[in-house]
BASEMI-608580 format. One record per atom (N, C-alpha, C): residue in three letters; chain; x, z, y. Coordinates in steps of 0.05 Angstrom, whole numbers, plus 32768, in hexadecimal, padded with zeros to 4 digits. Layout:
REM residues N
residu, chaine, east, up, north
ALA, A, X, Z, Y
...
END
This chain:
REM residues 97
residu, chaine, east, up, north
UNK, A, 8211, 812A, 822E
UNK, A, 820A, 8114, 821E
UNK, A, 81EB, 8117, 8218
UNK, A, 81DB, 8100, 821E
UNK, A, 81BF, 8103, 821A
UNK, A, 81B8, 8106, 81FD
UNK, A, 81A2, 8113, 81F8
UNK, A, 8199, 8116, 81DC
UNK, A, 818E, 80FD, 81D2
UNK, A, 8193, 80F8, 81B7
UNK, A, 818A, 80DF, 81AB
UNK, A, 816C, 80DE, 81AC
UNK, A, 8162, 80C6, 81B5
UNK, A, 8144, 80C1, 81B7
UNK, A, 813A, 80BB, 819A
UNK, A, 8124, 80C9, 8193
UNK, A, 8119, 80C3, 8178
UNK, A, 80FD, 80B7, 817C
UNK, A, 80F6, 80A5, 816A
UNK, A, 80DB, 8099, 816D
UNK, A, 80C5, 80AD, 816B
UNK, A, 80B0, 80A9, 8179
UNK, A, 8099, 80BC, 8179
UNK, A, 8080, 80B1, 816B
UNK, A, 8080, 8096, 8167
UNK, A, 806A, 808A, 8158
UNK, A, 8074, 807A, 8141
UNK, A, 8063, 8074, 812E
UNK, A, 8069, 8064, 8116
UNK, A, 8074, 804A, 811F
UNK, A, 8067, 803D, 8133
UNK, A, 8071, 8023, 813C
UNK, A, 808E, 8024, 8146
UNK, A, 8093, 8038, 8156
UNK, A, 80AE, 803C, 8161
UNK, A, 80C3, 8040, 814A
UNK, A, 80BB, 8051, 8135
UNK, A, 80CD, 8057, 811E
UNK, A, 80D2, 803E, 810F
UNK, A, 80BE, 802D, 810A
UNK, A, 80C1, 8013, 80FD
UNK, A, 80D5, 8002, 810C
UNK, A, 80D2, 8000, 8125
UNK, A, 80E4, 7FF0, 8136
UNK, A, 8101, 7FFA, 8134
UNK, A, 8106, 8015, 8134
UNK, A, 8120, 8020, 8131
UNK, A, 812C, 8017, 8115
UNK, A, 811D, 801A, 8100
UNK, A, 8126, 8014, 80E6
UNK, A, 812D, 7FF7, 80E3
UNK, A, 811B, 7FE5, 80ED
UNK, A, 8120, 7FC8, 80EB
UNK, A, 8139, 7FC0, 80FB
UNK, A, 813C, 7FCC, 8112
UNK, A, 8153, 7FC6, 8122
UNK, A, 816D, 7FCE, 8113
UNK, A, 816B, 7FE3, 8102
UNK, A, 8184, 7FEB, 80F5
UNK, A, 818A, 7FDC, 80DB
UNK, A, 8178, 7FCB, 80D3
UNK, A, 817C, 7FBB, 80BA
UNK, A, 818C, 7FA2, 80BF
UNK, A, 819C, 7F9C, 80AB
UNK, A, 81AA, 7F81, 80AD
UNK, A, 8197, 7F6B, 80A5
UNK, A, 819E, 7F54, 80AB
UNK, A, 818C, 7F3C, 80A3
UNK, A, 8187, 7F3C, 8085
UNK, A, 819D, 7F42, 8075
UNK, A, 819B, 7F42, 8058
UNK, A, 8187, 7F58, 804F
UNK, A, 8188, 7F70, 805C
UNK, A, 8176, 7F87, 8055
UNK, A, 815A, 7F7F, 805B
UNK, A, 8156, 7F72, 8072
UNK, A, 813B, 7F6A, 807C
UNK, A, 812E, 7F56, 8066
UNK, A, 813F, 7F43, 805E
UNK, A, 8135, 7F2F, 804A
UNK, A, 812F, 7F3C, 802F
UNK, A, 8140, 7F4F, 8027
UNK, A, 813C, 7F5C, 800D
UNK, A, 8123, 7F6C, 800E
UNK, A, 811D, 7F7C, 8025
UNK, A, 8105, 7F8B, 8026
UNK, A, 80EC, 7F7A, 8027
UNK, A, 80EE, 7F65, 8036
UNK, A, 80D7, 7F51, 8038
UNK, A, 80D0, 7F47, 801E
UNK, A, 80E4, 7F42, 800D
UNK, A, 80DE, 7F35, 7FF3
UNK, A, 80D5, 7F49, 7FDE
UNK, A, 80D5, 7F63, 7FE4
UNK, A, 80CD, 7F77, 7FD0
UNK, A, 80AE, 7F77, 7FCE
UNK, A, 80A6, 7F7F, 7FB6
UNK, A, 8089, 7F85, 7FB1
UNK, A, 8085, 7FA1, 7FBC
UNK, A, 806D, 7FA7, 7FC5
UNK, A, 8068, 7FC2, 7FCF
UNK, A, 806F, 7FD8, 7FBB
UNK, A, 806B, 7FD2, 7FA1
UNK, A, 8071, 7FE6, 7F8D
UNK, A, 808F, 7FEB, 7F8B
UNK, A, 80A0, 7FDB, 7F95
UNK, A, 80BC, 7FDD, 7F93
UNK, A, 80C8, 7FEE, 7FAB
UNK, A, 80B8, 7FF4, 7FBF
UNK, A, 80C2, 8001, 7FD7
UNK, A, 80CC, 801D, 7FD0
UNK, A, 80C2, 802A, 7FBC
UNK, A, 80CC, 8046, 7FB5
UNK, A, 80EB, 8044, 7FAF
UNK, A, 80F5, 802D, 7FA8
UNK, A, 8112, 802A, 7FA3
UNK, A, 8123, 802D, 7FBE
UNK, A, 8114, 802D, 7FD4
UNK, A, 8122, 8031, 7FEE
UNK, A, 8123, 804E, 7FF6
UNK, A, 8116, 8060, 7FE7
UNK, A, 8113, 807C, 7FED
UNK, A, 812E, 808A, 7FF2
UNK, A, 8140, 8086, 7FE0
UNK, A, 815B, 8094, 7FE3
UNK, A, 816C, 8088, 7FFA
UNK, A, 816F, 806E, 7FF9
UNK, A, 8182, 8062, 800C
UNK, A, 8177, 8061, 8029
UNK, A, 8164, 804E, 802C
UNK, A, 8158, 804A, 8047
UNK, A, 8148, 8062, 804E
UNK, A, 8139, 806E, 803B
UNK, A, 8128, 8085, 8041
UNK, A, 8139, 809B, 804C
UNK, A, 8150, 80A0, 8040
UNK, A, 8162, 80B7, 804A
UNK, A, 816C, 80B0, 8065
UNK, A, 8172, 8098, 806B
UNK, A, 817A, 8090, 8086
UNK, A, 8164, 8096, 809A
UNK, A, 814B, 808E, 8093
UNK, A, 8135, 8093, 80A4
UNK, A, 8130, 80B1, 80A9
UNK, A, 8131, 80C1, 8094
UNK, A, 812C, 80DD, 8097
UNK, A, 8142, 80EA, 80A9
UNK, A, 815B, 80E2, 80A5
UNK, A, 8170, 80EE, 80B4
UNK, A, 8174, 80E3, 80D0
UNK, A, 816B, 80CA, 80D6
UNK, A, 8171, 80BF, 80EF
UNK, A, 815A, 80BD, 8102
UNK, A, 8142, 80C2, 80FA
UNK, A, 812C, 80C2, 810D
UNK, A, 811E, 80DD, 810F
UNK, A, 812B, 80F1, 8105
UNK, A, 8122, 810D, 810A
UNK, A, 810D, 8117, 80F7
UNK, A, 8109, 810C, 80DF
UNK, A, 80F6, 8116, 80CE
UNK, A, 80FC, 8132, 80C3
UNK, A, 8116, 8138, 80C0
UNK, A, 811F, 8153, 80B8
UNK, A, 8124, 8165, 80D0
UNK, A, 8125, 8159, 80E7
UNK, A, 812E, 8169, 80FE
UNK, A, 8118, 816F, 8113
UNK, A, 8100, 8170, 810A
UNK, A, 80EA, 817A, 811C
UNK, A, 80DF, 8164, 812E
UNK, A, 80DE, 814A, 8126
UNK, A, 80D1, 8136, 8136
UNK, A, 80B3, 8138, 812F
UNK, A, 80A8, 814D, 813B
UNK, A, 808B, 8155, 8136
UNK, A, 8079, 813F, 813F
UNK, A, 807F, 8131, 8156
UNK, A, 806E, 811D, 8161
UNK, A, 806B, 8106, 814C
UNK, A, 8081, 80FD, 8142
UNK, A, 8081, 80E7, 812D
UNK, A, 8073, 80F2, 8114
UNK, A, 807B, 810A, 810B
UNK, A, 806F, 8114, 80F2
UNK, A, 8051, 8117, 80F5
UNK, A, 8048, 811F, 810C
UNK, A, 802B, 8121, 8110
UNK, A, 801E, 8106, 8110
UNK, A, 802A, 80F2, 811B
UNK, A, 8020, 80D5, 811A
UNK, A, 801E, 80CC, 80FC
UNK, A, 8033, 80D1, 80EE
UNK, A, 8033, 80C8, 80D2
UNK, A, 801E, 80D6, 80C2
UNK, A, 801D, 80F0, 80C7
UNK, A, 800A, 8103, 80B7
UNK, A, 7FEF, 8102, 80C3
UNK, A, 7FE8, 80EF, 80D3
UNK, A, 7FCE, 80EE, 80DF
UNK, A, 7FC4, 8108, 80EA
UNK, A, 7FD6, 8115, 80FB
UNK, A, 7FCF, 812D, 8109
UNK, A, 7FDD, 8145, 80FB
UNK, A, 7FE5, 8143, 80E3
UNK, A, 7FF1, 815A, 80D5
UNK, A, 8010, 8156, 80D4
UNK, A, 801F, 8167, 80E2
UNK, A, 803B, 8165, 80E4
UNK, A, 804A, 816F, 80CB
UNK, A, 803A, 817C, 80B8
UNK, A, 8047, 8187, 80A0
UNK, A, 804B, 8173, 808A
UNK, A, 8046, 8159, 808E
UNK, A, 804C, 8144, 807A
UNK, A, 806A, 8146, 8073
UNK, A, 8070, 8144, 8059
UNK, A, 808C, 8147, 8051
UNK, A, 809C, 812F, 805B
UNK, A, 80B5, 8134, 8064
UNK, A, 80C7, 811E, 806C
UNK, A, 80CA, 8108, 8058
UNK, A, 80CB, 810D, 803F
UNK, A, 80CC, 80F8, 8029
UNK, A, 80B4, 80E6, 802B
UNK, A, 809C, 80F1, 802E
UNK, A, 8083, 80E2, 802F
UNK, A, 8082, 80D3, 804A
UNK, A, 808B, 80E0, 805F
UNK, A, 808B, 80D3, 807A
UNK, A, 809E, 80BB, 8079
UNK, A, 80B5, 80BD, 806D
UNK, A, 80C7, 80A6, 806C
UNK, A, 80BB, 808E, 805D
UNK, A, 80AC, 8095, 8048
UNK, A, 809F, 807F, 8037
UNK, A, 808A, 8070, 8047
UNK, A, 807B, 8080, 8059
UNK, A, 8068, 8072, 806A
UNK, A, 8076, 805F, 807C
UNK, A, 808D, 8068, 8088
UNK, A, 809C, 8056, 8099
UNK, A, 80A7, 803D, 808A
UNK, A, 80B2, 8043, 8073
UNK, A, 80BC, 802B, 8062
UNK, A, 80A5, 8017, 805C
UNK, A, 808E, 8021, 8055
UNK, A, 8078, 800E, 8050
UNK, A, 8071, 7FFF, 806A
UNK, A, 8071, 800C, 8081
UNK, A, 806B, 7FFE, 809B
UNK, A, 8080, 7FEB, 80A2
UNK, A, 809A, 7FF1, 809C
UNK, A, 80B0, 7FDE, 80A0
UNK, A, 80AC, 7FC6, 808F
UNK, A, 80A6, 7FCA, 8077
UNK, A, 80A1, 7FB4, 8063
UNK, A, 808B, 7FA2, 806D
UNK, A, 8075, 7FAE, 8076
UNK, A, 805E, 7F9F, 8080
UNK, A, 8065, 7F8E, 8099
UNK, A, 8074, 7F9B, 80AC
UNK, A, 807C, 7F8D, 80C4
UNK, A, 808E, 7F76, 80BE
UNK, A, 80A1, 7F7B, 80AC
UNK, A, 80B4, 7F65, 80A5
UNK, A, 80A5, 7F4E, 8099
UNK, A, 8093, 7F54, 8088
UNK, A, 8082, 7F3E, 807B
UNK, A, 8073, 7F2F, 8090
UNK, A, 8068, 7F3C, 80A5
UNK, A, 8059, 7F30, 80BA
UNK, A, 806B, 7F1D, 80CB
UNK, A, 8084, 7F24, 80CB
UNK, A, 8097, 7F15, 80DC
UNK, A, 80A1, 7EFB, 80CE
UNK, A, 809D, 7EF8, 80B5
UNK, A, 80A5, 7EE1, 80A5
UNK, A, 8092, 7ECA, 80AE
UNK, A, 809E, 7EB2, 80B6
UNK, A, 808D, 7E9C, 80BD
UNK, A, 807C, 7E93, 80A4
UNK, A, 8063, 7E8D, 80AA
UNK, A, 8052, 7E85, 8093
UNK, A, 8057, 7E66, 8090
UNK, A, 805A, 7E60, 8075
UNK, A, 805E, 7E44, 806D
UNK, A, 8044, 7E39, 8064
UNK, A, 803B, 7E24, 806E
UNK, A, 8020, 7E17, 8066
UNK, A, 8023, 7E01, 8052
END
């Protein structure tokens, strides 16, 4: 059985997370204020840490998130990804003029 592929860049990680979200979750995250994103730390953040290798030595992604330093804490790394997910989701919303 092939080993599970893990994202190696922040962009890839954001894509994996967005693909795993339901439409309702996407809408809920899009509607959040940036200050509310910490509320995703336990639920979605735990999923990110466990499923994209933040606890399991995905040094390539950790180095990308830590700007060259792979010793960034997985909790902090998952919040970087959550913020990037939020930003991308907001960019995907059609602009109403």
